[in-house]
ZAKOL-690411 format. One record per atom (N, C-alpha, C, CB): atom name; x negated, y, z. Coordinates in steps of 0.1 Angstrom, whole numbers, plus 5000, padded with zeros to 4 digits. Atoms other than C-alpha are relative to their C-alpha. Glycine has a CB too. Example, Ala and Ser with C-alpha at 12.3 -4.5 7.8 and 13.67 -1.06 7.14 Angstrom:
BEGIN
atom->N	u->4991	v->4988	w->5000
atom->CA	u->4877	v->4955	w->5078
atom->C	u->4991	v->5012	w->5000
atom->CB	u->5010	v->5000	w->5012
atom->N	u->5009	v->4989	w->5000
atom->CA	u->4863	v->4989	w->5071
atom->C	u->5008	v->5011	w->5008
atom->CB	u->4996	v->5005	w->4986
END
This chain:
BEGIN
atom->N	u->5004	v->4989	w->5010
atom->CA	u->8048	v->0707	w->8637
atom->C	u->4985	v->5004	w->5003
atom->CB	u->5009	v->5012	w->5002
atom->N	u->5014	v->4996	w->4997
atom->CA	u->8016	v->0716	w->8655
atom->C	u->4990	v->4990	w->4995
atom->CB	u->4998	v->5002	w->5016
atom->N	u->5008	v->5010	w->5005
atom->CA	u->8001	v->0683	w->8646
atom->C	u->4998	v->5001	w->4984
atom->CB	u->5006	v->4986	w->5003
atom->N	u->5001	v->4998	w->5015
atom->CA	u->8009	v->0689	w->8609
atom->C	u->4991	v->5011	w->4996
atom->CB	u->5014	v->5002	w->4994
atom->N	u->5008	v->4988	w->5002
atom->CA	u->7993	v->0723	w->8610
atom->C	u->4985	v->4997	w->5002
atom->CB	u->5004	v->5012	w->5008
atom->N	u->5014	v->5004	w->4997
atom->CA	u->7961	v->0708	w->8626
atom->C	u->4995	v->4991	w->4989
atom->CB	u->4999	v->4994	w->5014
atom->N	u->5005	v->5010	w->5010
atom->CA	u->7958	v->0679	w->8602
atom->C	u->4999	v->5005	w->4986
atom->CB	u->5010	v->4988	w->5001
atom->N	u->4999	v->4994	w->5014
atom->CA	u->7965	v->0700	w->8571
atom->C	u->4995	v->5014	w->5000
atom->CB	u->5014	v->4998	w->4995
atom->N	u->5004	v->4986	w->4999
atom->CA	u->7948	v->0732	w->8581
atom->C	u->4992	v->5005	w->4988
atom->CB	u->4991	v->5002	w->5012
atom->N	u->5008	v->4996	w->5011
atom->CA	u->7926	v->0731	w->8550
atom->C	u->5008	v->5005	w->4988
atom->CB	u->4992	v->4988	w->4995
atom->N	u->4992	v->4996	w->5011
atom->CA	u->7955	v->0738	w->8527
atom->C	u->5014	v->5006	w->5003
atom->CB	u->5002	v->4989	w->4991
atom->N	u->4986	v->4997	w->4998
atom->CA	u->7989	v->0743	w->8544
atom->C	u->5003	v->5015	w->5001
atom->CB	u->5004	v->4994	w->5013
atom->N	u->4997	v->4986	w->4999
atom->CA	u->7987	v->0780	w->8553
atom->C	u->4999	v->5007	w->4987
atom->CB	u->4990	v->5006	w->5010
atom->N	u->5001	v->4994	w->5014
atom->CA	u->7974	v->0789	w->8518
atom->C	u->5012	v->4996	w->4991
atom->CB	u->4987	v->4995	w->4994
atom->N	u->4989	v->5005	w->5008
atom->CA	u->8001	v->0768	w->8502
atom->C	u->5013	v->5008	w->5003
atom->CB	u->5003	v->4985	w->5002
atom->N	u->4988	v->4993	w->4995
atom->CA	u->8029	v->0784	w->8523
atom->C	u->5000	v->5015	w->4996
atom->CB	u->5002	v->4999	w->5015
atom->N	u->5002	v->4986	w->5004
atom->CA	u->8015	v->0819	w->8516
atom->C	u->5002	v->5001	w->4985
atom->CB	u->4986	v->5005	w->5005
atom->N	u->4999	v->5000	w->5015
atom->CA	u->8012	v->0812	w->8479
atom->C	u->5014	v->4999	w->4995
atom->CB	u->4991	v->4989	w->4993
atom->N	u->4986	v->5002	w->5004
atom->CA	u->8047	v->0799	w->8476
atom->C	u->5009	v->5011	w->5004
atom->CB	u->5006	v->4987	w->5006
atom->N	u->4992	v->4988	w->4996
atom->CA	u->8062	v->0828	w->8496
atom->C	u->4997	v->5012	w->4991
atom->CB	u->4996	v->5004	w->5014
atom->N	u->5003	v->4989	w->5010
atom->CA	u->8044	v->0853	w->8473
atom->C	u->5006	v->4997	w->4987
atom->CB	u->4984	v->5002	w->4999
atom->N	u->4994	v->5004	w->5013
atom->CA	u->8054	v->0834	w->8442
atom->C	u->5015	v->5002	w->5000
atom->CB	u->4997	v->4985	w->4997
atom->N	u->4986	v->4998	w->4999
atom->CA	u->8090	v->0835	w->8454
atom->C	u->5003	v->5015	w->5000
atom->CB	u->5006	v->4994	w->5013
atom->N	u->4997	v->4986	w->4999
atom->CA	u->8088	v->0872	w->8461
atom->C	u->4999	v->5007	w->4986
atom->CB	u->4990	v->5007	w->5009
atom->N	u->5001	v->4995	w->5014
atom->CA	u->8078	v->0877	w->8424
atom->C	u->5010	v->4992	w->4991
atom->CB	u->4986	v->4998	w->4995
atom->N	u->4990	v->5007	w->5008
atom->CA	u->8108	v->0857	w->8412
atom->C	u->4995	v->4987	w->4994
atom->CB	u->5005	v->5009	w->4990
atom->N	u->5006	v->5012	w->5005
atom->CA	u->8088	v->0825	w->8408
atom->C	u->4992	v->5002	w->4986
atom->CB	u->5010	v->4989	w->4999
atom->N	u->5008	v->4998	w->5012
atom->CA	u->8069	v->0841	w->8379
atom->C	u->4986	v->4995	w->5001
atom->CB	u->5000	v->5015	w->4997
atom->N	u->5014	v->5004	w->5001
atom->CA	u->8035	v->0830	w->8368
atom->C	u->4991	v->5010	w->5007
atom->CB	u->4995	v->4998	w->4985
atom->N	u->5010	v->4992	w->4993
atom->CA	u->8005	v->0843	w->8388
atom->C	u->4996	v->5012	w->4991
atom->CB	u->4988	v->4991	w->5003
atom->N	u->5004	v->4989	w->5008
atom->CA	u->7996	v->0865	w->8358
atom->C	u->5009	v->5012	w->5001
atom->CB	u->4998	v->4995	w->4986
atom->N	u->4990	v->4989	w->4999
atom->CA	u->8027	v->0886	w->8364
atom->C	u->5000	v->5007	w->5014
atom->CB	u->5013	v->4996	w->4997
atom->N	u->5000	v->4994	w->4986
atom->CA	u->8018	v->0894	w->8401
atom->C	u->4992	v->5013	w->5000
atom->CB	u->4994	v->4990	w->5010
atom->N	u->5008	v->4988	w->4999
atom->CA	u->8004	v->0927	w->8413
atom->C	u->4985	v->4997	w->5001
atom->CB	u->5005	v->5008	w->5013
atom->N	u->5015	v->5002	w->5001
atom->CA	u->7967	v->0931	w->8407
atom->C	u->4993	v->4997	w->5013
atom->CB	u->4994	v->5012	w->4993
atom->N	u->5007	v->5001	w->4988
atom->CA	u->7957	v->0935	w->8443
atom->C	u->5002	v->4986	w->5007
atom->CB	u->5005	v->5010	w->5010
atom->N	u->4998	v->5014	w->4995
atom->CA	u->7973	v->0901	w->8453
atom->C	u->4994	v->4990	w->4991
atom->CB	u->5015	v->4998	w->5002
atom->N	u->5007	v->5009	w->5009
atom->CA	u->7959	v->0884	w->8422
atom->C	u->4985	v->4999	w->5004
atom->CB	u->5002	v->5004	w->4985
atom->N	u->5014	v->4999	w->4996
atom->CA	u->7925	v->0895	w->8434
atom->C	u->4997	v->4995	w->5014
atom->CB	u->4994	v->5014	w->4998
atom->N	u->5000	v->5004	w->4986
atom->CA	u->7933	v->0882	w->8469
atom->C	u->4994	v->5010	w->5009
atom->CB	u->4992	v->4987	w->5001
atom->N	u->5005	v->4989	w->4992
atom->CA	u->7925	v->0916	w->8483
atom->C	u->5005	v->4998	w->5014
atom->CB	u->5006	v->5014	w->4994
atom->N	u->4998	v->5002	w->4986
atom->CA	u->7923	v->0913	w->8521
atom->C	u->5012	v->5008	w->5005
atom->CB	u->4988	v->5002	w->5008
atom->N	u->4989	v->4992	w->4995
atom->CA	u->7946	v->0942	w->8528
atom->C	u->5013	v->4996	w->4994
atom->CB	u->4997	v->5015	w->4996
atom->N	u->4987	v->5004	w->5007
atom->CA	u->7972	v->0930	w->8502
atom->C	u->5005	v->4987	w->5006
atom->CB	u->4997	v->4998	w->4985
atom->N	u->4996	v->5013	w->4994
atom->CA	u->7971	v->0895	w->8517
atom->C	u->5007	v->5002	w->5014
atom->CB	u->4989	v->4990	w->5001
atom->N	u->4995	v->4997	w->4987
atom->CA	u->7977	v->0909	w->8552
atom->C	u->5014	v->5006	w->4999
atom->CB	u->4991	v->5009	w->5008
atom->N	u->4987	v->4994	w->5002
atom->CA	u->8006	v->0930	w->8539
atom->C	u->5010	v->4990	w->4996
atom->CB	u->4999	v->5011	w->4988
atom->N	u->4991	v->5010	w->5004
atom->CA	u->8022	v->0901	w->8522
atom->C	u->5003	v->4990	w->5011
atom->CB	u->4995	v->4992	w->4988
atom->N	u->4998	v->5009	w->4988
atom->CA	u->8017	v->0878	w->8553
atom->C	u->5010	v->5006	w->5009
atom->CB	u->4987	v->4998	w->5007
atom->N	u->4991	v->4993	w->4991
atom->CA	u->8035	v->0904	w->8574
atom->C	u->5014	v->5001	w->4994
atom->CB	u->4995	v->5014	w->5003
atom->N	u->4987	v->4998	w->5006
atom->CA	u->8063	v->0911	w->8549
atom->C	u->5007	v->4987	w->4998
atom->CB	u->4999	v->5007	w->4987
atom->N	u->4994	v->5013	w->5004
atom->CA	u->8069	v->0874	w->8540
atom->C	u->4999	v->4990	w->5011
atom->CB	u->4993	v->4995	w->4988
atom->N	u->5002	v->5010	w->4990
atom->CA	u->8064	v->0858	w->8574
atom->C	u->5011	v->4990	w->5001
atom->CB	u->4998	v->5007	w->5013
atom->N	u->4988	v->5010	w->4999
atom->CA	u->8099	v->0842	w->8574
atom->C	u->4999	v->4990	w->4989
atom->CB	u->5013	v->5008	w->5000
atom->N	u->5002	v->5009	w->5012
atom->CA	u->8093	v->0828	w->8539
atom->C	u->4988	v->4991	w->5002
atom->CB	u->4999	v->5008	w->4988
atom->N	u->5012	v->5009	w->4997
atom->CA	u->8059	v->0815	w->8549
atom->C	u->5003	v->4990	w->5010
atom->CB	u->4988	v->5009	w->5005
atom->N	u->4995	v->5010	w->4990
atom->CA	u->8074	v->0798	w->8579
atom->C	u->5009	v->4990	w->4994
atom->CB	u->5007	v->5008	w->5012
atom->N	u->4991	v->5009	w->5007
atom->CA	u->8101	v->0783	w->8557
atom->C	u->4992	v->4990	w->4992
atom->CB	u->5009	v->5008	w->4990
atom->N	u->5008	v->5010	w->5007
atom->CA	u->8075	v->0767	w->8534
atom->C	u->4992	v->4991	w->5008
atom->CB	u->4991	v->5008	w->4990
atom->N	u->5007	v->5009	w->4991
atom->CA	u->8055	v->0754	w->8563
atom->C	u->5009	v->4990	w->5006
atom->CB	u->4994	v->5009	w->5012
atom->N	u->4990	v->5009	w->4994
atom->CA	u->8086	v->0739	w->8579
atom->C	u->5005	v->4989	w->4989
atom->CB	u->5012	v->5007	w->5005
atom->N	u->4996	v->5009	w->5011
atom->CA	u->8096	v->0724	w->8545
atom->C	u->4990	v->4989	w->4999
atom->CB	u->5001	v->5008	w->4987
atom->N	u->5011	v->5010	w->5001
atom->CA	u->8062	v->0706	w->8544
atom->C	u->5001	v->4991	w->5012
atom->CB	u->4987	v->5007	w->4999
atom->N	u->4998	v->5009	w->4988
atom->CA	u->8068	v->0693	w->8579
atom->C	u->5011	v->4990	w->4998
atom->CB	u->5004	v->5009	w->5013
atom->N	u->4989	v->5010	w->5003
atom->CA	u->8101	v->0677	w->8569
atom->C	u->4997	v->4991	w->4989
atom->CB	u->5013	v->5008	w->4997
atom->N	u->5005	v->5009	w->5011
atom->CA	u->8086	v->0664	w->8537
atom->C	u->4991	v->4989	w->5005
atom->CB	u->4993	v->5008	w->4989
atom->N	u->5009	v->5010	w->4994
atom->CA	u->8058	v->0647	w->8556
atom->C	u->5007	v->4990	w->5009
atom->CB	u->4988	v->5006	w->5007
atom->N	u->4992	v->5008	w->4991
atom->CA	u->8082	v->0634	w->8582
atom->C	u->5008	v->4990	w->4992
atom->CB	u->5009	v->5009	w->5009
atom->N	u->4992	v->5009	w->5009
atom->CA	u->8104	v->0619	w->8555
atom->C	u->4991	v->4990	w->4993
atom->CB	u->5008	v->5008	w->4990
atom->N	u->5009	v->5009	w->5007
atom->CA	u->8075	v->0604	w->8537
atom->C	u->4995	v->4989	w->5009
atom->CB	u->4988	v->5007	w->4994
atom->N	u->5004	v->5010	w->4990
atom->CA	u->8063	v->0586	w->8569
atom->C	u->5011	v->4990	w->5002
atom->CB	u->4997	v->5007	w->5013
atom->N	u->4989	v->5010	w->4998
atom->CA	u->8098	v->0571	w->8573
atom->C	u->5001	v->4991	w->4987
atom->CB	u->5013	v->5008	w->5002
atom->N	u->4999	v->5008	w->5013
atom->CA	u->8099	v->0560	w->8536
atom->C	u->4989	v->4990	w->5000
atom->CB	u->4998	v->5009	w->4988
atom->N	u->5012	v->5009	w->5000
atom->CA	u->8064	v->0544	w->8540
atom->C	u->5003	v->4988	w->5009
atom->CB	u->4987	v->5006	w->5004
atom->N	u->4996	v->5011	w->4991
atom->CA	u->8077	v->0524	w->8570
atom->C	u->5010	v->4991	w->4994
atom->CB	u->5005	v->5006	w->5013
atom->N	u->4990	v->5008	w->5006
atom->CA	u->8107	v->0512	w->8551
atom->C	u->4994	v->4991	w->4989
atom->CB	u->5011	v->5008	w->4994
atom->N	u->5006	v->5008	w->5011
atom->CA	u->8086	v->0501	w->8521
atom->C	u->4990	v->4990	w->5006
atom->CB	u->4993	v->5010	w->4990
END
């Protein structure tokens, strides 16, 4: 998992945070989110990171298993 985070540090944390926030808004379009998070307000992002840390971890782990599965598929092919 640590290796995945290091190799994908340019996008993984942002992706997991985005998906957790999107889930918290019922998977609605970005335009329906609260204004402060749409503007990526620093305080709002910290608030959501704290409140959604389990969900953020879930999306990070999901990517880990996805990449692990894809490596196995590539070996088979």
